[in-house]
Residue frames as a rotation matrix with the C-alpha (Angstrom) as fourth column:
UNK 1
-0.959 0.281 -0.024 -28.01
0.275 0.912 -0.306 -46.18
-0.064 -0.300 -0.952 15.88
UNK 2
-0.473 0.847 0.241 -31.72
-0.081 -0.314 0.946 -46.26
0.877 0.428 0.217 15.11
UNK 3
-0.675 0.367 0.640 -34.35
-0.731 -0.219 -0.646 -45.71
-0.097 -0.904 0.416 17.81
UNK 4
-0.720 0.377 -0.583 -36.17
0.082 0.880 0.468 -49.03
0.689 0.289 -0.664 18.47
UNK 5
-0.949 0.299 0.105 -38.31
-0.155 -0.148 -0.977 -47.61
-0.276 -0.943 0.186 21.29
UNK 6
-0.174 0.957 -0.233 -41.51
-0.881 -0.257 -0.396 -47.66
-0.439 0.136 0.888 19.21
UNK 7
-0.541 -0.076 -0.838 -40.93
-0.605 0.727 0.325 -51.17
0.584 0.682 -0.439 17.80
UNK 8
0.313 0.716 0.623 -43.34
-0.929 0.367 0.045 -53.90
-0.197 -0.593 0.781 18.78
UNK 9
-0.444 -0.346 0.826 -43.04
-0.232 0.935 0.267 -57.68
-0.866 -0.073 -0.496 18.98
UNK 10
-0.996 0.090 0.024 -44.05
0.054 0.351 0.935 -59.67
0.075 0.932 -0.355 15.89
UNK 11
-0.522 0.852 0.039 -47.65
-0.763 -0.486 0.426 -59.09
0.382 0.193 0.904 14.79
UNK 12
-0.067 0.487 -0.871 -48.60
0.056 0.873 0.484 -62.67
0.996 -0.016 -0.086 15.83
UNK 13
-0.530 -0.194 -0.826 -47.85
0.776 0.282 -0.564 -61.78
0.342 -0.940 0.001 19.46
UNK 14
-0.962 0.182 -0.203 -49.82
-0.086 -0.910 -0.407 -58.49
-0.258 -0.374 0.891 19.50
UNK 15
-0.281 0.942 0.186 -53.60
0.761 0.336 -0.554 -58.47
-0.584 -0.014 -0.812 19.79
UNK 16
-0.436 0.210 0.875 -55.56
0.701 -0.531 0.476 -56.47
0.565 0.821 0.084 17.26
UNK 17
0.155 0.503 0.850 -57.52
-0.357 -0.774 0.523 -54.89
0.921 -0.385 0.060 20.15
UNK 18
-0.322 -0.252 -0.913 -56.63
0.732 0.545 -0.409 -54.92
0.600 -0.800 0.009 23.80
UNK 19
0.152 0.434 0.888 -58.62
-0.375 -0.806 0.458 -53.21
0.914 -0.403 0.040 26.55
UNK 20
-0.316 -0.317 -0.894 -57.70
0.660 0.604 -0.447 -53.48
0.682 -0.731 0.018 30.23
UNK 21
-0.489 0.163 -0.857 -59.51
0.800 -0.307 -0.515 -52.12
-0.347 -0.938 0.020 33.25
UNK 22
-0.849 0.097 0.520 -61.58
0.300 -0.721 0.625 -49.97
0.436 0.686 0.583 30.95
UNK 23
-0.317 0.787 -0.530 -64.18
0.678 -0.202 -0.706 -47.65
-0.663 -0.583 -0.470 32.43
UNK 24
-0.772 0.127 0.623 -66.44
0.538 -0.391 0.747 -45.98
0.339 0.911 0.234 29.86
UNK 25
0.121 0.883 -0.454 -68.82
0.931 -0.259 -0.256 -43.10
-0.344 -0.392 -0.854 30.21
UNK 26
-0.311 -0.207 0.928 -69.26
0.608 -0.794 0.026 -39.37
0.731 0.572 0.372 29.76
UNK 27
0.022 0.219 0.976 -69.39
-0.411 -0.887 0.208 -36.25
0.911 -0.406 0.071 31.96
UNK 28
-0.623 -0.431 0.652 -68.21
-0.752 0.100 -0.652 -38.40
0.216 -0.897 -0.387 34.87
UNK 29
0.363 0.822 0.438 -71.08
-0.851 0.484 -0.204 -40.90
-0.379 -0.299 0.876 34.55
UNK 30
-0.727 -0.638 0.252 -69.89
-0.518 0.751 0.409 -44.48
-0.451 0.167 -0.877 34.41
UNK 31
0.254 0.801 -0.542 -71.73
-0.966 0.236 -0.102 -46.53
0.046 0.550 0.834 31.71
UNK 32
0.832 -0.118 -0.543 -69.50
0.027 0.985 -0.172 -49.62
0.555 0.128 0.822 31.64
UNK 33
0.570 -0.580 0.582 -66.99
-0.819 -0.351 0.453 -50.53
-0.058 -0.735 -0.675 34.29
UNK 34
-0.071 -0.749 0.659 -63.87
-0.651 0.536 0.538 -52.68
-0.756 -0.391 -0.526 34.43
UNK 35
0.932 0.360 -0.044 -63.99
-0.248 0.544 -0.801 -54.02
-0.264 0.758 0.596 30.86
UNK 36
-0.194 -0.979 0.066 -61.08
-0.604 0.172 0.778 -56.20
-0.773 0.111 -0.625 29.87
UNK 37
0.826 0.516 0.228 -60.97
-0.075 0.500 -0.863 -57.62
-0.559 0.695 0.452 26.39
UNK 38
-0.382 -0.909 -0.168 -58.37
-0.435 0.016 0.900 -59.13
-0.815 0.417 -0.402 24.09
UNK 39
0.795 0.605 0.037 -59.24
-0.198 0.317 -0.928 -59.66
-0.573 0.730 0.372 20.40
UNK 40
-0.129 -0.909 0.396 -56.69
0.244 0.358 0.901 -61.56
-0.961 0.213 0.176 18.32
UNK 41
-0.581 -0.161 -0.798 -55.81
-0.671 -0.461 0.581 -60.75
-0.461 0.873 0.160 14.66
UNK 42
-0.852 0.255 -0.457 -58.45
-0.274 0.526 0.805 -62.13
0.445 0.811 -0.379 12.29
UNK 43
-0.747 0.617 -0.247 -61.21
0.608 0.483 -0.630 -62.55
-0.269 -0.621 -0.736 14.91
UNK 44
-0.522 0.700 0.487 -64.76
-0.053 -0.596 0.801 -61.34
0.851 0.393 0.348 14.49
UNK 45
-0.793 0.221 -0.567 -66.52
0.601 0.142 -0.786 -60.14
-0.093 -0.965 -0.245 17.63
UNK 46
-0.196 0.807 0.557 -70.09
0.349 -0.474 0.809 -58.92
0.917 0.352 -0.189 17.85
UNK 47
-0.999 0.006 -0.039 -71.16
0.032 -0.427 -0.904 -56.50
-0.022 -0.904 0.427 20.58
UNK 48
-0.320 0.946 -0.056 -74.78
0.420 0.194 0.887 -57.12
0.849 0.260 -0.459 21.64
UNK 49
-0.772 0.166 -0.614 -77.17
0.569 -0.251 -0.783 -55.51
-0.284 -0.954 0.099 24.07
UNK 50
0.272 0.956 0.112 -80.40
0.947 -0.246 -0.206 -53.56
-0.169 0.162 -0.972 24.24
UNK 51
0.165 -0.134 0.977 -80.63
0.442 -0.876 -0.195 -49.94
0.882 0.464 -0.085 23.16
UNK 52
0.579 -0.010 0.816 -79.00
-0.503 -0.792 0.347 -47.69
0.642 -0.611 -0.463 25.74
UNK 53
0.972 -0.177 -0.153 -76.90
0.234 0.706 0.668 -50.51
-0.010 -0.685 0.728 27.27
UNK 54
0.552 -0.796 -0.249 -73.59
-0.333 -0.484 0.809 -48.91
-0.764 -0.364 -0.533 26.28
UNK 55
0.492 -0.367 0.790 -72.66
0.715 0.688 -0.126 -50.58
-0.497 0.626 0.600 22.98
UNK 56
0.716 -0.193 0.671 -71.94
0.439 -0.622 -0.648 -47.33
0.543 0.759 -0.361 21.18
UNK 57
0.827 -0.429 0.363 -70.06
-0.562 -0.638 0.527 -45.90
0.005 -0.640 -0.769 24.15
UNK 58
0.489 -0.658 0.573 -67.85
0.031 0.669 0.742 -48.95
-0.872 -0.345 0.348 24.28
UNK 59
0.453 -0.296 0.841 -67.17
0.876 0.326 -0.357 -48.98
-0.168 0.898 0.407 20.50
UNK 60
0.838 -0.153 0.524 -66.43
0.062 -0.928 -0.369 -45.24
0.543 0.341 -0.768 20.41
UNK 61
0.701 -0.619 0.354 -63.96
-0.604 -0.249 0.757 -45.71
-0.381 -0.744 -0.549 23.28
UNK 62
0.430 -0.557 0.711 -62.29
0.485 0.807 0.338 -48.62
-0.762 0.199 0.617 21.51
UNK 63
0.469 -0.179 0.865 -61.95
0.857 -0.143 -0.495 -46.41
0.212 0.973 0.086 18.39
UNK 64
-0.557 -0.701 -0.446 -60.60
0.798 -0.599 -0.055 -43.40
-0.229 -0.386 0.894 20.31
UNK 65
-0.338 0.528 0.779 -63.64
0.398 -0.670 0.627 -41.29
0.853 0.522 0.016 19.40
UNK 66
0.687 0.535 0.492 -64.36
-0.289 -0.421 0.860 -40.93
0.667 -0.733 -0.134 23.09
UNK 67
-0.359 -0.893 0.271 -61.89
-0.621 0.012 -0.784 -40.84
0.697 -0.449 -0.559 25.97
UNK 68
0.059 0.292 -0.955 -62.00
0.508 0.815 0.280 -43.60
0.860 -0.501 -0.100 28.53
UNK 69
0.815 0.203 0.542 -62.67
-0.355 -0.563 0.746 -42.51
0.457 -0.801 -0.387 32.13
UNK 70
0.141 -0.851 0.506 -59.85
-0.860 0.147 0.488 -44.85
-0.489 -0.505 -0.711 33.10
UNK 71
0.492 -0.046 0.869 -58.07
0.187 0.981 -0.053 -47.91
-0.850 0.189 0.492 31.79
UNK 72
-0.435 -0.733 -0.523 -56.20
-0.487 -0.296 0.821 -48.54
-0.757 0.612 -0.229 28.56
UNK 73
0.779 0.543 0.314 -57.04
0.032 0.466 -0.884 -49.37
-0.626 0.699 0.346 24.95
UNK 74
-0.337 -0.900 -0.278 -54.47
-0.439 -0.111 0.891 -50.48
-0.833 0.422 -0.358 22.42
UNK 75
0.871 0.486 -0.075 -54.89
-0.266 0.336 -0.903 -51.20
-0.414 0.807 0.422 18.71
UNK 76
0.793 -0.599 -0.110 -52.19
0.268 0.506 -0.820 -53.41
0.547 0.620 0.562 17.23
UNK 77
0.146 -0.743 -0.653 -50.13
0.969 0.241 -0.057 -52.60
0.200 -0.624 0.755 20.30
UNK 78
-0.753 -0.413 0.512 -50.45
0.402 -0.905 -0.140 -48.81
0.521 0.100 0.848 20.00
UNK 79
-0.602 0.535 -0.593 -52.37
0.578 -0.220 -0.786 -46.72
-0.551 -0.816 -0.177 22.60
UNK 80
-0.146 0.707 0.692 -55.63
0.814 -0.312 0.490 -45.15
0.562 0.635 -0.530 21.48
UNK 81
0.184 0.269 -0.945 -56.42
0.821 -0.570 -0.002 -41.60
-0.540 -0.776 -0.326 22.46
UNK 82
0.829 0.202 -0.522 -55.82
-0.006 -0.929 -0.369 -37.99
-0.560 0.309 -0.769 21.57
UNK 83
0.162 -0.868 -0.469 -52.24
-0.897 -0.328 0.296 -38.73
-0.411 0.373 -0.832 20.46
UNK 84
0.094 -0.054 0.994 -52.96
-0.045 0.997 0.059 -42.22
-0.995 -0.050 0.091 19.10
UNK 85
0.199 -0.033 -0.979 -51.70
-0.910 -0.378 -0.172 -41.50
-0.365 0.925 -0.106 15.57
UNK 86
-0.799 -0.538 -0.271 -50.11
-0.600 0.751 0.278 -44.97
0.054 0.384 -0.922 15.13
UNK 87
-0.644 0.626 0.439 -53.25
0.178 0.681 -0.710 -46.67
-0.744 -0.380 -0.550 16.43
UNK 88
0.232 0.817 -0.528 -55.39
-0.348 -0.437 -0.829 -44.75
-0.908 0.376 0.183 13.94
UNK 89
-0.272 -0.443 -0.854 -53.29
-0.954 0.005 0.301 -45.98
-0.129 0.897 -0.424 11.03
UNK 90
-0.990 -0.125 -0.063 -54.33
-0.128 0.990 0.051 -49.52
0.056 0.058 -0.997 11.89
UNK 91
-0.588 0.806 -0.064 -57.98
0.382 0.207 -0.901 -48.69
-0.713 -0.554 -0.430 12.55
UNK 92
-0.823 0.518 0.232 -61.10
0.022 -0.380 0.925 -48.25
0.568 0.766 0.301 10.44
UNK 93
-0.763 0.549 -0.341 -64.28
0.431 0.039 -0.901 -46.96
-0.482 -0.835 -0.266 12.06
UNK 94
-0.715 0.654 0.249 -67.88
-0.161 -0.500 0.851 -46.18
0.681 0.568 0.463 11.04
UNK 95
-0.854 0.504 -0.127 -70.95
0.234 0.154 -0.960 -45.53
-0.465 -0.850 -0.250 13.12
UNK 96
-0.132 0.927 0.350 -74.68
0.950 0.219 -0.224 -44.91
-0.284 0.303 -0.910 12.64
UNK 97
0.789 0.292 -0.540 -74.12
0.167 -0.949 -0.269 -41.16
-0.591 0.122 -0.798 12.23
UNK 98
0.745 -0.498 0.444 -72.08
0.556 0.096 -0.825 -40.13
0.368 0.862 0.348 9.23
UNK 99
0.379 -0.715 -0.587 -68.53
0.513 -0.366 0.777 -38.88
-0.770 -0.595 0.228 9.81
UNK 100
-0.148 -0.416 0.897 -68.14
0.987 -0.123 0.105 -37.48
0.066 0.901 0.429 6.29
UNK 101
-0.717 -0.199 -0.668 -67.52
0.270 -0.963 -0.003 -33.76
-0.643 -0.182 0.744 5.71
UNK 102
0.175 0.959 0.221 -70.79
0.606 0.073 -0.792 -32.32
-0.776 0.272 -0.569 4.31
UNK 103
0.722 0.107 -0.683 -69.24
-0.297 -0.845 -0.445 -29.61
-0.625 0.524 -0.579 2.15
UNK 104
-0.562 -0.812 -0.158 -66.89
-0.593 0.262 0.761 -31.95
-0.577 0.521 -0.629 0.28
UNK 105
0.305 0.588 -0.749 -67.93
-0.888 0.459 -0.002 -34.19
0.343 0.666 0.663 -2.55
UNK 106
0.936 0.075 0.344 -67.83
-0.217 0.892 0.397 -37.92
-0.276 -0.446 0.851 -1.91
UNK 107
0.686 -0.724 0.078 -64.69
0.502 0.392 -0.771 -38.16
0.527 0.568 0.632 -4.05
UNK 108
0.125 -0.622 0.773 -62.99
-0.356 -0.756 -0.550 -35.30
0.926 -0.206 -0.315 -2.24
UNK 109
0.568 0.136 0.812 -63.78
-0.823 0.087 0.561 -36.88
0.005 -0.987 0.161 1.11
UNK 110
0.965 -0.197 0.175 -62.35
0.189 0.980 0.061 -40.23
-0.184 -0.026 0.983 0.09
UNK 111
0.432 -0.851 0.298 -59.24
0.342 -0.152 -0.928 -38.57
0.835 0.503 0.225 -1.34
UNK 112
0.243 -0.319 0.916 -58.74
-0.742 -0.669 -0.037 -36.79
0.625 -0.671 -0.399 1.97
UNK 113
0.794 0.124 0.595 -59.04
-0.506 0.675 0.536 -40.09
-0.335 -0.727 0.599 3.83
UNK 114
0.840 -0.537 0.081 -56.54
0.482 0.667 -0.568 -41.69
0.251 0.516 0.819 1.43
UNK 115
0.244 -0.788 0.566 -54.04
-0.124 -0.604 -0.787 -38.87
0.962 0.122 -0.245 2.06
UNK 116
0.456 -0.002 0.890 -54.45
-0.872 -0.199 0.447 -39.22
0.176 -0.980 -0.092 5.87
UNK 117
0.807 -0.113 0.580 -53.43
-0.142 0.916 0.376 -42.89
-0.573 -0.385 0.723 5.52
UNK 118
-0.095 -0.983 -0.158 -50.50
-0.421 -0.105 0.901 -42.16
-0.902 0.152 -0.404 3.29
UNK 119
-0.114 0.174 0.978 -52.18
0.743 0.669 -0.032 -43.30
-0.660 0.723 -0.206 0.13
UNK 120
-0.970 -0.215 -0.116 -52.39
0.078 -0.723 0.687 -41.44
-0.231 0.657 0.718 -3.14
UNK 121
-0.328 0.891 -0.314 -55.60
-0.766 -0.445 -0.463 -40.03
-0.553 0.089 0.829 -4.59
UNK 122
-0.452 0.118 -0.884 -55.60
-0.747 0.492 0.448 -42.97
0.487 0.863 -0.134 -6.98
UNK 123
-0.980 0.096 -0.173 -56.58
0.178 0.815 -0.552 -45.26
0.088 -0.572 -0.816 -4.11
UNK 124
-0.475 0.845 -0.246 -59.81
-0.101 -0.330 -0.939 -43.34
-0.874 -0.421 0.242 -3.64
UNK 125
-0.139 0.388 -0.911 -60.48
-0.945 -0.326 0.006 -43.13
-0.295 0.862 0.412 -7.36
UNK 126
-0.766 -0.190 -0.615 -59.83
-0.422 0.870 0.257 -46.85
0.486 0.456 -0.746 -7.83
UNK 127
-0.871 0.491 -0.011 -62.32
0.316 0.544 -0.777 -47.72
-0.376 -0.680 -0.629 -5.12
UNK 128
-0.184 0.825 -0.535 -64.94
-0.427 -0.557 -0.712 -45.44
-0.886 0.097 0.454 -6.65
UNK 129
-0.390 -0.015 -0.921 -64.35
-0.908 0.175 0.382 -47.15
0.155 0.985 -0.081 -9.98
UNK 130
-0.967 -0.005 -0.253 -64.97
0.035 0.987 -0.155 -50.50
0.251 -0.158 -0.955 -8.33
UNK 131
-0.544 0.791 -0.279 -68.23
0.530 0.067 -0.845 -49.09
-0.650 -0.608 -0.456 -6.98
UNK 132
-0.986 0.033 -0.162 -69.27
-0.139 -0.695 0.705 -47.41
-0.090 0.718 0.690 -10.24
UNK 133
-0.567 0.805 -0.176 -72.63
0.154 0.314 0.937 -49.18
0.809 0.504 -0.302 -10.33
UNK 134
-0.270 0.445 -0.854 -73.61
0.961 0.178 -0.211 -48.30
0.058 -0.877 -0.476 -6.75
UNK 135
0.796 0.597 0.101 -75.26
0.571 -0.795 0.205 -45.14
0.202 -0.105 -0.974 -5.43
UNK 136
0.517 -0.680 -0.520 -71.87
0.177 -0.509 0.842 -43.99
-0.837 -0.527 -0.143 -4.12
UNK 137
-0.453 -0.735 0.505 -70.19
0.647 0.118 0.753 -44.47
-0.613 0.668 0.422 -7.48
UNK 138
-0.074 0.536 0.841 -72.97
0.932 -0.263 0.249 -42.66
0.355 0.802 -0.480 -9.26
UNK 139
0.897 0.386 0.216 -72.84
0.274 -0.868 0.414 -39.71
0.347 -0.312 -0.884 -6.80
UNK 140
0.251 -0.890 -0.381 -69.06
0.967 0.216 0.133 -39.55
-0.036 -0.402 0.915 -6.33
UNK 141
-0.729 -0.562 0.391 -68.88
0.607 -0.794 -0.009 -35.88
0.315 0.231 0.920 -7.45
UNK 142
0.275 0.857 0.436 -71.92
0.232 -0.499 0.835 -34.74
0.933 -0.129 -0.337 -5.50
UNK 143
-0.418 -0.342 0.841 -71.61
-0.661 -0.521 -0.540 -32.84
0.623 -0.782 -0.008 -2.19
UNK 144
-0.884 -0.002 -0.467 -72.03
0.270 0.813 -0.515 -35.15
0.381 -0.582 -0.719 0.78
UNK 145
-0.785 0.593 -0.182 -74.77
-0.072 -0.378 -0.923 -32.97
-0.616 -0.711 0.340 2.22
UNK 146
-0.206 0.711 -0.672 -76.77
-0.960 -0.279 -0.001 -33.51
-0.188 0.645 0.740 -0.92
UNK 147
-0.678 -0.140 -0.722 -76.59
-0.394 0.898 0.196 -37.29
0.621 0.417 -0.664 -0.81
UNK 148
0.488 0.869 -0.085 -79.13
-0.464 0.341 0.817 -39.68
0.739 -0.359 0.570 0.58
UNK 149
0.462 -0.250 0.851 -78.59
-0.842 0.179 0.509 -41.52
-0.280 -0.952 -0.128 3.80
UNK 150
0.896 -0.082 0.436 -77.89
0.163 0.975 -0.151 -44.75
-0.413 0.206 0.887 1.89
UNK 151
0.681 -0.674 0.287 -75.18
0.248 -0.157 -0.956 -43.07
0.689 0.722 0.060 -0.16
UNK 152
0.274 -0.608 0.745 -73.52
-0.784 -0.590 -0.193 -41.51
0.557 -0.532 -0.638 2.89
UNK 153
0.733 0.006 0.680 -73.63
-0.462 0.738 0.491 -44.91
-0.499 -0.674 0.544 4.59
UNK 154
0.861 -0.416 0.291 -71.68
0.507 0.673 -0.538 -46.34
0.028 0.611 0.791 1.70
UNK 155
0.492 -0.697 0.521 -69.29
-0.142 -0.655 -0.742 -43.44
0.859 0.291 -0.422 1.81
UNK 156
0.447 -0.303 0.842 -68.60
-0.894 -0.189 0.407 -43.96
0.035 -0.934 -0.355 5.52
UNK 157
0.801 -0.129 0.584 -67.96
-0.006 0.975 0.223 -47.71
-0.598 -0.182 0.780 4.92
UNK 158
0.779 -0.537 0.324 -65.70
0.419 0.061 -0.906 -46.86
0.467 0.842 0.272 1.97
UNK 159
0.387 -0.636 0.667 -63.71
-0.588 -0.728 -0.352 -44.43
0.710 -0.256 -0.656 4.12
UNK 160
0.538 -0.171 0.826 -63.37
-0.770 0.299 0.563 -46.98
-0.343 -0.939 0.029 6.98
UNK 161
0.671 -0.193 0.716 -62.11
0.182 0.979 0.093 -49.73
-0.719 0.068 0.691 4.67
UNK 162
0.940 -0.249 -0.235 -60.14
-0.326 -0.441 -0.836 -47.78
0.104 0.863 -0.495 2.07
UNK 163
0.134 -0.985 0.108 -56.77
-0.938 -0.161 -0.306 -48.50
0.319 -0.060 -0.946 3.72
UNK 164
0.378 0.092 -0.921 -57.59
-0.061 0.995 0.074 -52.15
0.924 0.028 0.382 4.53
UNK 165
0.138 -0.350 0.927 -57.23
-0.884 -0.465 -0.043 -51.66
0.446 -0.814 -0.373 8.27
UNK 166
-0.798 -0.454 -0.397 -55.94
-0.191 0.815 -0.547 -54.22
0.572 -0.360 -0.737 10.73
UNK 167
-0.719 0.608 -0.336 -58.97
0.598 0.295 -0.745 -53.57
-0.354 -0.737 -0.576 12.93
UNK 168
-0.732 0.577 0.363 -62.36
-0.029 -0.559 0.829 -52.51
0.681 0.596 0.426 11.68
UNK 169
-0.802 0.488 -0.344 -64.96
0.406 0.025 -0.913 -51.23
-0.437 -0.873 -0.218 14.20
UNK 170
-0.722 0.648 0.243 -68.55
0.025 -0.327 0.945 -50.82
0.691 0.688 0.220 12.97
UNK 171
-0.832 0.515 -0.206 -71.29
0.203 -0.062 -0.977 -49.43
-0.516 -0.855 -0.053 15.22
UNK 172
0.163 0.970 0.179 -74.65
0.452 0.088 -0.888 -50.01
-0.877 0.226 -0.424 13.47
UNK 173
-0.507 -0.501 -0.701 -72.87
-0.286 -0.669 0.686 -48.88
-0.813 0.548 0.196 10.34
UNK 174
-0.905 0.205 0.372 -75.27
0.423 0.500 0.755 -50.77
-0.031 0.841 -0.540 8.03
UNK 175
-0.094 0.926 -0.365 -78.34
0.659 -0.217 -0.720 -48.76
-0.746 -0.308 -0.591 9.09
UNK 176
0.222 0.249 -0.943 -79.80
-0.393 -0.862 -0.320 -46.90
-0.892 0.442 -0.094 6.10
UNK 177
-0.796 -0.521 -0.309 -78.51
-0.502 0.281 0.818 -49.28
-0.339 0.806 -0.485 3.43
UNK 178
0.346 0.881 -0.321 -81.02
-0.934 0.293 -0.202 -50.83
-0.084 0.370 0.925 1.08
UNK 179
0.805 0.037 0.592 -80.97
-0.150 0.979 0.141 -54.62
-0.575 -0.202 0.793 0.49
UNK 180
0.839 -0.513 0.179 -78.53
0.346 0.249 -0.905 -54.31
0.420 0.821 0.387 -2.44
UNK 181
0.313 -0.757 0.574 -76.14
-0.533 -0.640 -0.553 -52.02
0.786 -0.133 -0.604 -0.59
UNK 182
0.497 -0.067 0.865 -76.29
-0.816 0.303 0.492 -54.21
-0.296 -0.950 0.096 2.49
UNK 183
0.913 -0.125 0.389 -75.37
0.202 0.965 -0.165 -57.33
-0.355 0.230 0.906 0.53
UNK 184
0.673 -0.700 0.239 -72.54
0.150 -0.188 -0.971 -55.54
0.724 0.689 -0.021 -1.27
UNK 185
0.163 -0.668 0.726 -70.87
-0.754 -0.559 -0.345 -54.10
0.637 -0.491 -0.595 1.84
UNK 186
0.671 0.042 0.740 -71.36
-0.582 0.648 0.491 -57.27
-0.459 -0.761 0.459 3.93
UNK 187
0.910 -0.347 0.226 -69.56
0.413 0.773 -0.482 -59.15
-0.007 0.532 0.847 1.16
UNK 188
0.446 -0.788 0.425 -66.72
-0.081 -0.508 -0.857 -56.57
0.891 0.348 -0.290 0.89
UNK 189
0.251 -0.326 0.912 -66.19
-0.943 -0.297 0.153 -56.60
0.221 -0.898 -0.382 4.66
UNK 190
0.847 0.041 0.530 -66.27
-0.204 0.946 0.254 -60.42
-0.491 -0.323 0.809 4.77
UNK 191
0.779 -0.617 0.113 -63.53
0.372 0.310 -0.875 -60.44
0.505 0.724 0.471 2.13
UNK 192
0.208 -0.690 0.693 -61.46
-0.612 -0.644 -0.458 -58.10
0.763 -0.329 -0.557 4.35
UNK 193
0.496 0.044 0.867 -61.95
-0.823 0.341 0.454 -60.49
-0.275 -0.939 0.206 7.26
UNK 194
0.973 -0.104 0.207 -60.91
0.162 0.944 -0.289 -63.45
-0.166 0.314 0.935 5.15
UNK 195
0.490 -0.832 0.259 -57.66
0.339 -0.092 -0.936 -61.63
0.803 0.547 0.237 4.34
UNK 196
-0.335 -0.717 -0.611 -56.84
0.753 0.186 -0.631 -60.90
0.566 -0.672 0.478 7.99
UNK 197
-0.525 0.204 0.826 -58.80
-0.351 -0.936 0.008 -57.83
0.775 -0.285 0.564 9.14
UNK 198
-0.821 0.288 -0.492 -60.16
0.570 0.421 -0.705 -58.08
0.004 -0.860 -0.510 12.65
UNK 199
-0.440 0.753 0.489 -63.81
-0.032 -0.558 0.830 -57.03
0.897 0.350 0.269 12.94
UNK 200
-0.799 0.325 -0.506 -65.58
0.555 0.074 -0.829 -55.75
-0.232 -0.943 -0.240 16.02
UNK 201
-0.829 0.505 0.240 -69.14
-0.126 -0.587 0.800 -54.68
0.545 0.633 0.550 15.33
UNK 202
-0.623 0.782 0.030 -72.73
0.165 0.169 -0.972 -54.18
-0.765 -0.600 -0.234 16.46
UNK 203
-0.874 0.433 -0.220 -75.82
-0.358 -0.268 0.895 -54.40
0.328 0.861 0.389 14.28
UNK 204
-0.287 0.871 0.399 -79.56
-0.845 -0.034 -0.534 -54.82
-0.451 -0.490 0.746 14.62
UNK 205
0.408 0.527 -0.746 -79.90
-0.885 0.429 -0.181 -57.46
0.225 0.734 0.641 11.89
UNK 206
0.112 -0.287 0.951 -79.60
-0.485 0.820 0.304 -61.04
-0.867 -0.496 -0.047 13.04
UNK 207
0.935 0.224 0.276 -80.05
0.136 0.492 -0.860 -62.07
-0.329 0.841 0.429 9.39
UNK 208
0.679 -0.731 -0.070 -76.81
-0.545 -0.438 -0.715 -60.28
0.491 0.524 -0.696 8.55
UNK 209
-0.026 -0.702 0.712 -74.99
-0.976 0.173 0.135 -61.94
-0.218 -0.691 -0.689 11.46
UNK 210
0.312 0.196 0.930 -76.32
-0.297 0.950 -0.100 -65.41
-0.903 -0.245 0.354 10.73
UNK 211
0.873 0.161 0.460 -75.59
0.336 0.485 -0.807 -65.42
-0.353 0.860 0.369 7.00
UNK 212
0.745 -0.551 0.377 -72.63
0.182 -0.376 -0.909 -63.13
0.642 0.745 -0.180 6.31
UNK 213
-0.106 -0.786 0.609 -70.76
-0.544 -0.466 -0.697 -61.67
0.832 -0.405 -0.379 9.26
UNK 214
0.720 0.380 -0.581 -70.73
0.143 0.738 0.660 -64.67
0.679 -0.558 0.477 11.51
UNK 215
0.421 -0.604 0.676 -68.93
-0.831 -0.555 0.022 -63.79
0.362 -0.571 -0.736 14.77
UNK 216
-0.330 -0.585 -0.741 -66.38
0.000 0.785 -0.620 -66.03
0.944 -0.204 -0.259 16.42
UNK 217
-0.448 0.259 -0.856 -67.84
0.890 0.227 -0.397 -64.80
0.091 -0.939 -0.332 19.75
UNK 218
0.180 0.615 0.768 -70.13
0.298 -0.778 0.553 -62.13
0.937 0.129 -0.323 21.22
UNK 219
-0.858 -0.376 -0.351 -69.82
0.471 -0.301 -0.829 -59.73
0.206 -0.876 0.435 24.08
UNK 220
0.191 0.977 0.097 -73.10
0.707 -0.206 0.677 -58.84
0.681 -0.061 -0.730 25.86
UNK 221
-0.633 -0.490 0.599 -72.73
0.061 -0.803 -0.593 -55.41
0.771 -0.340 0.538 27.39
UNK 222
0.473 0.845 0.249 -75.68
-0.324 -0.096 0.941 -56.13
0.820 -0.525 0.228 29.65
UNK 223
0.740 -0.259 -0.621 -73.12
0.607 0.654 0.451 -57.90
0.289 -0.711 0.641 31.81
UNK 224
-0.337 -0.938 0.083 -70.82
0.858 -0.342 -0.383 -54.89
0.388 -0.058 0.920 31.89
UNK 225
0.649 0.587 0.485 -72.75
0.280 -0.776 0.565 -52.46
0.708 -0.230 -0.668 34.06
UNK 226
0.033 -0.678 0.734 -71.01
-0.619 -0.591 -0.517 -50.40
0.784 -0.438 -0.440 36.76
UNK 227
0.475 0.172 0.863 -71.89
-0.861 0.292 0.416 -53.11
-0.181 -0.941 0.287 39.27
UNK 228
0.859 -0.117 0.498 -70.20
0.140 0.990 -0.008 -55.99
-0.492 0.076 0.867 37.41
UNK 229
-0.145 -0.930 -0.338 -66.80
-0.603 -0.188 0.776 -56.82
-0.785 0.316 -0.533 35.95
UNK 230
0.902 0.429 0.051 -66.84
-0.204 0.526 -0.826 -58.09
-0.382 0.734 0.562 32.41
UNK 231
-0.156 -0.981 -0.117 -63.85
-0.731 0.035 0.681 -60.03
-0.664 0.192 -0.723 31.16
UNK 232
0.943 0.294 -0.156 -63.48
-0.320 0.676 -0.663 -62.04
-0.089 0.675 0.732 27.95
């Protein structure tokens, strides 16, 4: 008899992102307290707030890049954390600091990401072919540490979207892109959203939000200080 203990209800019944009683911070310092959030499949949610208000802390905690002080986070029903392998299979993440390995070429890095998601090298090569006219495509066999910030931005976005994740979390991930690169990646991410990817993001550009990545709703972290409870 097969083990059904890891099986979940149908995808329609499972939120793309679920946080409950979440306390976020570092070194024991609480930055955001008692955050509860449910994001349904296909939704787009923008995280807003002034610099230093906790946006990045919250998004890193959602993505499992930083441990919660308490509470739970689940991606597509699977717990996020040190052992959150299943959750990571459903998740794509990019932030304002590059996560790419500096001593690999862009192609090698994407191939590694493809393998981690159970895809063949051809998935990475096919994406680079699609991006042949971009800075990333033209520098695909250059070491990451030798690439410009704009090229590494594109590489991080390519790595985050290569496996067409169920949930895409972007923390100021468009910073450093030129106008052409911004338009390209906003369009590619919008196409993912149209085909069912859930997007949770923060960005400085209201122009981008108003014209391309229009959120279904926004979460203002200014209301999620340690003195207040924030629930959506």
